[in-house]
Backbone as XML, in Angstrom:
<?xml version="1.0"?>
<chain id="A" units="angstrom">
  <residue number="1" name="MET">
    <atom name="N" x="-12.842" y="5.537" z="-4.442"/>
    <atom name="CA" x="-12.571" y="4.609" z="-5.011"/>
    <atom name="C" x="-12.354" y="3.575" z="-5.456"/>
  </residue>
  <residue number="2" name="ASN">
    <atom name="N" x="-13.107" y="2.784" z="-5.569"/>
    <atom name="CA" x="-12.822" y="1.115" z="-4.920"/>
    <atom name="C" x="-12.437" y="0.102" z="-5.890"/>
  </residue>
  <residue number="3" name="LYS">
    <atom name="N" x="-12.573" y="-0.634" z="-5.925"/>
    <atom name="CA" x="-11.013" y="-1.669" z="-7.045"/>
    <atom name="C" x="-12.169" y="-2.086" z="-8.266"/>
  </residue>
  <residue number="4" name="SER">
    <atom name="N" x="-12.669" y="-2.439" z="-7.849"/>
    <atom name="CA" x="-13.552" y="-2.317" z="-9.164"/>
    <atom name="C" x="-13.925" y="-1.104" z="-10.191"/>
  </residue>
  <residue number="5" name="GLU">
    <atom name="N" x="-13.826" y="-0.007" z="-9.362"/>
    <atom name="CA" x="-13.416" y="1.316" z="-10.568"/>
    <atom name="C" x="-12.494" y="1.453" z="-10.838"/>
  </residue>
  <residue number="6" name="LEU">
    <atom name="N" x="-12.135" y="1.079" z="-10.361"/>
    <atom name="CA" x="-10.072" y="1.199" z="-10.699"/>
    <atom name="C" x="-10.022" y="0.476" z="-11.967"/>
  </residue>
  <residue number="7" name="ILE">
    <atom name="N" x="-10.366" y="-0.364" z="-11.888"/>
    <atom name="CA" x="-10.515" y="-2.139" z="-12.861"/>
    <atom name="C" x="-11.310" y="-1.108" z="-14.122"/>
  </residue>
  <residue number="8" name="GLU">
    <atom name="N" x="-12.478" y="-0.178" z="-14.164"/>
    <atom name="CA" x="-13.139" y="0.535" z="-15.274"/>
    <atom name="C" x="-11.919" y="1.470" z="-15.805"/>
  </residue>
  <residue number="9" name="ALA">
    <atom name="N" x="-11.702" y="2.316" z="-14.998"/>
    <atom name="CA" x="-10.975" y="3.320" z="-15.094"/>
    <atom name="C" x="-9.392" y="3.282" z="-16.046"/>
  </residue>
  <residue number="10" name="ILE">
    <atom name="N" x="-8.849" y="2.141" z="-15.185"/>
    <atom name="CA" x="-7.774" y="1.362" z="-16.601"/>
    <atom name="C" x="-8.824" y="1.241" z="-17.478"/>
  </residue>
  <residue number="11" name="ALA">
    <atom name="N" x="-9.238" y="0.151" z="-17.272"/>
    <atom name="CA" x="-9.315" y="0.095" z="-18.848"/>
    <atom name="C" x="-10.078" y="1.162" z="-19.677"/>
  </residue>
  <residue number="12" name="ALA">
    <atom name="N" x="-10.347" y="2.212" z="-19.570"/>
    <atom name="CA" x="-10.989" y="2.434" z="-20.554"/>
    <atom name="C" x="-10.175" y="3.505" z="-20.711"/>
  </residue>
  <residue number="13" name="SER">
    <atom name="N" x="-8.820" y="3.979" z="-20.387"/>
    <atom name="CA" x="-7.749" y="5.151" z="-19.953"/>
    <atom name="C" x="-6.386" y="3.994" z="-20.784"/>
  </residue>
  <residue number="14" name="ALA">
    <atom name="N" x="-6.602" y="3.010" z="-21.069"/>
    <atom name="CA" x="-5.975" y="2.012" z="-21.721"/>
    <atom name="C" x="-6.290" y="1.152" z="-23.147"/>
  </residue>
  <residue number="15" name="ASP">
    <atom name="N" x="-7.178" y="1.092" z="-22.691"/>
    <atom name="CA" x="-8.580" y="0.475" z="-23.949"/>
    <atom name="C" x="-8.174" y="-0.657" z="-24.551"/>
  </residue>
  <residue number="16" name="ILE">
    <atom name="N" x="-8.344" y="-1.400" z="-23.086"/>
    <atom name="CA" x="-8.712" y="-3.539" z="-23.339"/>
    <atom name="C" x="-9.650" y="-3.402" z="-22.381"/>
  </residue>
  <residue number="17" name="PRO">
    <atom name="N" x="-9.520" y="-4.401" z="-22.667"/>
    <atom name="CA" x="-11.073" y="-5.380" z="-22.189"/>
    <atom name="C" x="-10.740" y="-5.500" z="-20.130"/>
  </residue>
  <residue number="18" name="LYS">
    <atom name="N" x="-11.981" y="-5.294" z="-19.433"/>
    <atom name="CA" x="-11.809" y="-5.529" z="-17.484"/>
    <atom name="C" x="-11.153" y="-6.038" z="-17.285"/>
  </residue>
  <residue number="19" name="ALA">
    <atom name="N" x="-10.898" y="-7.355" z="-18.463"/>
    <atom name="CA" x="-10.358" y="-8.769" z="-17.756"/>
    <atom name="C" x="-8.163" y="-8.633" z="-17.791"/>
  </residue>
  <residue number="20" name="ALA">
    <atom name="N" x="-8.274" y="-7.452" z="-19.126"/>
    <atom name="CA" x="-6.639" y="-7.623" z="-19.038"/>
    <atom name="C" x="-6.221" y="-6.831" z="-17.338"/>
  </residue>
  <residue number="21" name="ALA">
    <atom name="N" x="-7.253" y="-5.028" z="-17.552"/>
    <atom name="CA" x="-7.563" y="-4.831" z="-16.751"/>
    <atom name="C" x="-7.456" y="-5.371" z="-15.277"/>
  </residue>
  <residue number="22" name="THR">
    <atom name="N" x="-8.536" y="-6.810" z="-14.982"/>
    <atom name="CA" x="-7.569" y="-6.407" z="-13.574"/>
    <atom name="C" x="-6.512" y="-7.688" z="-13.573"/>
  </residue>
  <residue number="23" name="ARG">
    <atom name="N" x="-6.050" y="-8.478" z="-14.196"/>
    <atom name="CA" x="-5.135" y="-8.774" z="-14.205"/>
    <atom name="C" x="-3.767" y="-8.540" z="-13.936"/>
  </residue>
  <residue number="24" name="ALA">
    <atom name="N" x="-3.724" y="-7.225" z="-14.819"/>
    <atom name="CA" x="-2.623" y="-6.009" z="-15.186"/>
    <atom name="C" x="-2.957" y="-5.967" z="-13.060"/>
  </residue>
  <residue number="25" name="LEU">
    <atom name="N" x="-3.421" y="-5.343" z="-12.768"/>
    <atom name="CA" x="-3.978" y="-4.713" z="-11.075"/>
    <atom name="C" x="-3.772" y="-5.635" z="-10.353"/>
  </residue>
  <residue number="26" name="ASP">
    <atom name="N" x="-3.993" y="-6.428" z="-10.658"/>
    <atom name="CA" x="-4.205" y="-7.822" z="-9.654"/>
    <atom name="C" x="-2.366" y="-7.965" z="-8.967"/>
  </residue>
  <residue number="27" name="ALA">
    <atom name="N" x="-1.786" y="-8.180" z="-10.807"/>
    <atom name="CA" x="-0.053" y="-8.436" z="-10.800"/>
    <atom name="C" x="0.482" y="-7.487" z="-10.508"/>
  </residue>
  <residue number="28" name="MET">
    <atom name="N" x="0.152" y="-6.468" z="-10.673"/>
    <atom name="CA" x="1.147" y="-4.833" z="-9.891"/>
    <atom name="C" x="0.673" y="-5.064" z="-8.079"/>
  </residue>
  <residue number="29" name="VAL">
    <atom name="N" x="-0.345" y="-5.828" z="-7.762"/>
    <atom name="CA" x="-0.731" y="-5.620" z="-6.055"/>
    <atom name="C" x="0.140" y="-6.397" z="-5.623"/>
  </residue>
  <residue number="30" name="ASP">
    <atom name="N" x="0.519" y="-7.766" z="-6.093"/>
    <atom name="CA" x="1.198" y="-8.977" z="-5.872"/>
    <atom name="C" x="2.682" y="-9.560" z="-6.246"/>
  </residue>
  <residue number="31" name="THR">
    <atom name="N" x="3.039" y="-7.909" z="-7.161"/>
    <atom name="CA" x="4.482" y="-8.199" z="-6.591"/>
    <atom name="C" x="5.298" y="-6.736" z="-5.896"/>
  </residue>
  <residue number="32" name="VAL">
    <atom name="N" x="4.284" y="-5.848" z="-5.875"/>
    <atom name="CA" x="4.746" y="-5.066" z="-4.506"/>
    <atom name="C" x="4.421" y="-5.860" z="-3.450"/>
  </residue>
  <residue number="33" name="THR">
    <atom name="N" x="3.266" y="-6.703" z="-2.856"/>
    <atom name="CA" x="3.214" y="-7.014" z="-2.071"/>
    <atom name="C" x="5.180" y="-8.244" z="-1.621"/>
  </residue>
  <residue number="34" name="GLU">
    <atom name="N" x="5.100" y="-8.718" z="-2.328"/>
    <atom name="CA" x="5.718" y="-10.186" z="-2.569"/>
    <atom name="C" x="7.578" y="-9.401" z="-2.592"/>
  </residue>
  <residue number="35" name="SER">
    <atom name="N" x="7.402" y="-8.100" z="-3.234"/>
    <atom name="CA" x="8.782" y="-7.358" z="-2.827"/>
    <atom name="C" x="8.691" y="-6.636" z="-1.127"/>
  </residue>
  <residue number="36" name="LEU">
    <atom name="N" x="7.772" y="-6.764" z="-0.998"/>
    <atom name="CA" x="7.265" y="-5.307" z="1.123"/>
    <atom name="C" x="8.138" y="-6.718" z="1.403"/>
  </residue>
  <residue number="37" name="LYS">
    <atom name="N" x="7.580" y="-8.451" z="1.695"/>
    <atom name="CA" x="7.248" y="-9.632" z="2.108"/>
    <atom name="C" x="9.194" y="-9.910" z="2.504"/>
  </residue>
  <residue number="38" name="SER">
    <atom name="N" x="9.983" y="-9.351" z="0.470"/>
    <atom name="CA" x="11.198" y="-10.078" z="1.344"/>
    <atom name="C" x="11.633" y="-8.848" z="1.205"/>
  </residue>
  <residue number="39" name="GLY">
    <atom name="N" x="11.733" y="-7.976" z="1.668"/>
    <atom name="CA" x="12.265" y="-6.927" z="2.824"/>
    <atom name="C" x="12.824" y="-5.452" z="0.770"/>
  </residue>
  <residue number="40" name="GLU">
    <atom name="N" x="12.239" y="-6.203" z="0.128"/>
    <atom name="CA" x="12.684" y="-4.624" z="-0.917"/>
    <atom name="C" x="11.798" y="-3.602" z="-0.868"/>
  </residue>
  <residue number="41" name="THR">
    <atom name="N" x="12.517" y="-2.799" z="-1.802"/>
    <atom name="CA" x="11.535" y="-1.210" z="-1.071"/>
    <atom name="C" x="11.168" y="-1.380" z="-3.281"/>
  </residue>
  <residue number="42" name="VAL">
    <atom name="N" x="9.607" y="-0.895" z="-2.953"/>
    <atom name="CA" x="9.596" y="-0.714" z="-4.460"/>
    <atom name="C" x="9.200" y="1.360" z="-4.957"/>
  </residue>
  <residue number="43" name="SER">
    <atom name="N" x="10.097" y="1.507" z="-6.022"/>
    <atom name="CA" x="9.816" y="2.932" z="-6.102"/>
    <atom name="C" x="9.476" y="3.094" z="-7.013"/>
  </residue>
  <residue number="44" name="LEU">
    <atom name="N" x="8.295" y="4.009" z="-8.209"/>
    <atom name="CA" x="7.587" y="4.062" z="-8.757"/>
    <atom name="C" x="7.768" y="5.219" z="-8.990"/>
  </residue>
  <residue number="45" name="VAL">
    <atom name="N" x="8.847" y="5.859" z="-9.984"/>
    <atom name="CA" x="9.180" y="7.693" z="-10.357"/>
    <atom name="C" x="7.759" y="8.363" z="-9.992"/>
  </residue>
  <residue number="46" name="GLY">
    <atom name="N" x="7.918" y="9.961" z="-9.745"/>
    <atom name="CA" x="6.444" y="10.368" z="-9.940"/>
    <atom name="C" x="5.014" y="10.029" z="-9.036"/>
  </residue>
  <residue number="47" name="PHE">
    <atom name="N" x="5.679" y="8.996" z="-8.625"/>
    <atom name="CA" x="4.005" y="8.280" z="-7.792"/>
    <atom name="C" x="4.325" y="8.347" z="-6.256"/>
  </residue>
  <residue number="48" name="GLY">
    <atom name="N" x="5.921" y="7.319" z="-6.257"/>
    <atom name="CA" x="5.544" y="6.789" z="-5.257"/>
    <atom name="C" x="6.586" y="5.732" z="-3.816"/>
  </residue>
  <residue number="49" name="THR">
    <atom name="N" x="6.523" y="5.591" z="-3.480"/>
    <atom name="CA" x="7.496" y="4.677" z="-2.646"/>
    <atom name="C" x="7.008" y="3.625" z="-1.919"/>
  </residue>
  <residue number="50" name="PHE">
    <atom name="N" x="6.692" y="2.315" z="-1.950"/>
    <atom name="CA" x="6.137" y="1.588" z="-0.987"/>
    <atom name="C" x="7.281" y="0.689" z="-0.589"/>
  </residue>
  <residue number="51" name="SER">
    <atom name="N" x="7.690" y="0.353" z="1.075"/>
    <atom name="CA" x="8.581" y="0.344" z="1.792"/>
    <atom name="C" x="8.505" y="-0.851" z="3.421"/>
  </residue>
  <residue number="52" name="VAL">
    <atom name="N" x="8.872" y="-1.050" z="3.855"/>
    <atom name="CA" x="8.291" y="-1.541" z="4.757"/>
    <atom name="C" x="9.477" y="-1.520" z="6.714"/>
  </residue>
  <residue number="53" name="LYS">
    <atom name="N" x="8.543" y="-0.872" z="7.582"/>
    <atom name="CA" x="9.106" y="-0.080" z="9.010"/>
    <atom name="C" x="8.592" y="-1.097" z="9.397"/>
  </residue>
  <residue number="54" name="GLU">
    <atom name="N" x="10.017" y="-0.855" z="10.495"/>
    <atom name="CA" x="9.210" y="-1.442" z="11.683"/>
    <atom name="C" x="9.179" y="-0.377" z="12.264"/>
  </residue>
  <residue number="55" name="ARG">
    <atom name="N" x="8.803" y="-1.618" z="13.633"/>
    <atom name="CA" x="7.574" y="-0.891" z="14.594"/>
    <atom name="C" x="7.774" y="-1.457" z="16.138"/>
  </residue>
  <residue number="56" name="ALA">
    <atom name="N" x="8.528" y="-0.762" z="16.698"/>
    <atom name="CA" x="9.247" y="-0.879" z="18.347"/>
    <atom name="C" x="8.149" y="-1.320" z="18.747"/>
  </residue>
  <residue number="57" name="ALA">
    <atom name="N" x="8.464" y="-2.311" z="20.004"/>
    <atom name="CA" x="7.456" y="-2.804" z="21.258"/>
    <atom name="C" x="7.183" y="-1.703" z="21.946"/>
  </residue>
  <residue number="58" name="ARG">
    <atom name="N" x="5.980" y="-1.431" z="22.324"/>
    <atom name="CA" x="5.459" y="-0.655" z="23.550"/>
    <atom name="C" x="4.327" y="-1.057" z="24.279"/>
  </residue>
  <residue number="59" name="THR">
    <atom name="N" x="4.897" y="-0.072" z="25.187"/>
    <atom name="CA" x="2.761" y="-0.823" z="26.197"/>
    <atom name="C" x="1.312" y="0.376" z="25.991"/>
  </residue>
  <residue number="60" name="GLY">
    <atom name="N" x="1.111" y="-0.341" z="25.774"/>
    <atom name="CA" x="-0.865" y="0.131" z="25.774"/>
    <atom name="C" x="-1.516" y="-0.134" z="26.950"/>
  </residue>
  <residue number="61" name="ARG">
    <atom name="N" x="-2.536" y="0.375" z="26.463"/>
    <atom name="CA" x="-3.649" y="-0.059" z="27.671"/>
    <atom name="C" x="-4.933" y="-0.032" z="27.081"/>
  </residue>
  <residue number="62" name="ASN">
    <atom name="N" x="-5.254" y="-0.802" z="27.349"/>
    <atom name="CA" x="-6.472" y="-2.130" z="27.033"/>
    <atom name="C" x="-7.760" y="-0.432" z="27.865"/>
  </residue>
  <residue number="63" name="PRO">
    <atom name="N" x="-8.720" y="-0.305" z="26.508"/>
    <atom name="CA" x="-9.995" y="0.756" z="27.117"/>
    <atom name="C" x="-10.868" y="0.052" z="27.820"/>
  </residue>
  <residue number="64" name="GLN">
    <atom name="N" x="-11.387" y="-0.706" z="26.953"/>
    <atom name="CA" x="-12.152" y="-1.321" z="28.819"/>
    <atom name="C" x="-11.667" y="-1.516" z="29.920"/>
  </residue>
  <residue number="65" name="THR">
    <atom name="N" x="-10.729" y="-2.058" z="30.378"/>
    <atom name="CA" x="-9.733" y="-2.337" z="31.818"/>
    <atom name="C" x="-9.323" y="-0.613" z="32.037"/>
  </residue>
  <residue number="66" name="GLY">
    <atom name="N" x="-8.642" y="-0.582" z="30.733"/>
    <atom name="CA" x="-7.925" y="0.574" z="31.832"/>
    <atom name="C" x="-5.964" y="-0.530" z="31.721"/>
  </residue>
  <residue number="67" name="GLU">
    <atom name="N" x="-6.061" y="-1.525" z="31.902"/>
    <atom name="CA" x="-4.622" y="-2.486" z="32.818"/>
    <atom name="C" x="-3.661" y="-2.480" z="31.061"/>
  </residue>
  <residue number="68" name="PRO">
    <atom name="N" x="-3.129" y="-1.977" z="30.870"/>
    <atom name="CA" x="-1.488" y="-1.890" z="30.656"/>
    <atom name="C" x="-1.488" y="-3.011" z="29.736"/>
  </residue>
  <residue number="69" name="ILE">
    <atom name="N" x="-1.173" y="-3.197" z="28.916"/>
    <atom name="CA" x="-1.079" y="-4.569" z="27.599"/>
    <atom name="C" x="0.038" y="-4.649" z="27.235"/>
  </residue>
  <residue number="70" name="GLN">
    <atom name="N" x="1.056" y="-5.058" z="26.556"/>
    <atom name="CA" x="2.330" y="-4.631" z="26.059"/>
    <atom name="C" x="2.044" y="-5.417" z="24.400"/>
  </residue>
  <residue number="71" name="ILE">
    <atom name="N" x="2.772" y="-4.940" z="24.195"/>
    <atom name="CA" x="1.585" y="-4.685" z="22.158"/>
    <atom name="C" x="3.459" y="-4.950" z="21.692"/>
  </residue>
  <residue number="72" name="SER">
    <atom name="N" x="3.472" y="-6.476" z="21.348"/>
    <atom name="CA" x="4.766" y="-6.558" z="20.389"/>
    <atom name="C" x="5.327" y="-5.830" z="19.136"/>
  </residue>
  <residue number="73" name="ALA">
    <atom name="N" x="6.589" y="-6.009" z="18.929"/>
    <atom name="CA" x="6.591" y="-4.836" z="17.034"/>
    <atom name="C" x="7.126" y="-5.599" z="16.398"/>
  </residue>
  <residue number="74" name="ALA">
    <atom name="N" x="6.238" y="-4.841" z="15.710"/>
    <atom name="CA" x="5.926" y="-5.091" z="14.259"/>
    <atom name="C" x="6.536" y="-4.536" z="12.478"/>
  </residue>
  <residue number="75" name="LYS">
    <atom name="N" x="5.943" y="-5.517" z="11.740"/>
    <atom name="CA" x="6.965" y="-4.755" z="10.329"/>
    <atom name="C" x="5.015" y="-4.306" z="10.075"/>
  </residue>
  <residue number="76" name="VAL">
    <atom name="N" x="5.760" y="-2.570" z="9.056"/>
    <atom name="CA" x="3.758" y="-2.540" z="8.733"/>
    <atom name="C" x="4.397" y="-1.695" z="7.100"/>
  </residue>
  <residue number="77" name="PRO">
    <atom name="N" x="3.853" y="-2.005" z="6.488"/>
    <atom name="CA" x="3.933" y="-0.860" z="5.588"/>
    <atom name="C" x="3.382" y="0.279" z="5.351"/>
  </residue>
  <residue number="78" name="ASN">
    <atom name="N" x="4.174" y="0.774" z="4.350"/>
    <atom name="CA" x="4.006" y="2.220" z="4.346"/>
    <atom name="C" x="4.589" y="2.568" z="2.943"/>
  </residue>
  <residue number="79" name="PHE">
    <atom name="N" x="3.764" y="3.736" z="2.971"/>
    <atom name="CA" x="3.643" y="4.392" z="1.518"/>
    <atom name="C" x="4.244" y="6.009" z="1.988"/>
  </residue>
  <residue number="80" name="LYS">
    <atom name="N" x="5.593" y="6.505" z="0.800"/>
    <atom name="CA" x="5.571" y="7.756" z="0.919"/>
    <atom name="C" x="5.092" y="8.010" z="-0.789"/>
  </residue>
  <residue number="81" name="ALA">
    <atom name="N" x="4.707" y="9.833" z="-0.477"/>
    <atom name="CA" x="4.410" y="10.234" z="-2.421"/>
    <atom name="C" x="5.187" y="10.571" z="-2.985"/>
  </residue>
  <residue number="82" name="GLY">
    <atom name="N" x="5.621" y="10.739" z="-3.741"/>
    <atom name="CA" x="6.706" y="11.518" z="-4.626"/>
    <atom name="C" x="5.635" y="13.154" z="-5.066"/>
  </residue>
  <residue number="83" name="LYS">
    <atom name="N" x="7.305" y="12.990" z="-4.795"/>
    <atom name="CA" x="6.896" y="15.195" z="-5.913"/>
    <atom name="C" x="5.744" y="15.172" z="-7.340"/>
  </residue>
  <residue number="84" name="ALA">
    <atom name="N" x="6.265" y="14.421" z="-8.035"/>
    <atom name="CA" x="4.308" y="14.317" z="-8.830"/>
    <atom name="C" x="3.302" y="14.358" z="-7.922"/>
  </residue>
  <residue number="85" name="LEU">
    <atom name="N" x="3.230" y="12.875" z="-7.614"/>
    <atom name="CA" x="2.210" y="12.616" z="-6.577"/>
    <atom name="C" x="1.186" y="13.746" z="-5.497"/>
  </residue>
  <residue number="86" name="LYS">
    <atom name="N" x="1.934" y="14.227" z="-4.970"/>
    <atom name="CA" x="2.056" y="14.956" z="-4.306"/>
    <atom name="C" x="2.236" y="16.559" z="-4.734"/>
  </residue>
  <residue number="87" name="ASP">
    <atom name="N" x="2.207" y="16.663" z="-5.837"/>
    <atom name="CA" x="2.014" y="18.525" z="-7.295"/>
    <atom name="C" x="0.707" y="17.919" z="-7.603"/>
  </residue>
  <residue number="88" name="SER">
    <atom name="N" x="0.625" y="17.149" z="-7.814"/>
    <atom name="CA" x="-0.775" y="17.439" z="-8.950"/>
    <atom name="C" x="-2.314" y="17.107" z="-7.663"/>
  </residue>
  <residue number="89" name="VAL">
    <atom name="N" x="-2.061" y="16.446" z="-6.042"/>
    <atom name="CA" x="-2.772" y="16.278" z="-5.576"/>
    <atom name="C" x="-3.256" y="17.731" z="-4.770"/>
  </residue>
  <residue number="90" name="ASN">
    <atom name="N" x="-2.029" y="19.285" z="-4.667"/>
    <atom name="CA" x="-2.214" y="20.300" z="-4.582"/>
    <atom name="C" x="-2.580" y="21.215" z="-5.427"/>
  </residue>
</chain>
């Protein structure tokens, strides 16, 4: 499912116009993004938790030459599915 298909599904499920569903989805994504940027976690009970994890610096290899390269530390977004979501998928 891509973004436009998700918007259509939201509009049909909530019985709202596609424009309103688009604004709602964009607002949700923007709010989660801003919260993660500021270091907060976002928990949606039954769905899951969005958070930011620290990835340590490490040594990797250039696949073309095989020589070692240094990969710097980074912050990466993380999602942990909630119990209700896990149960509904299985």
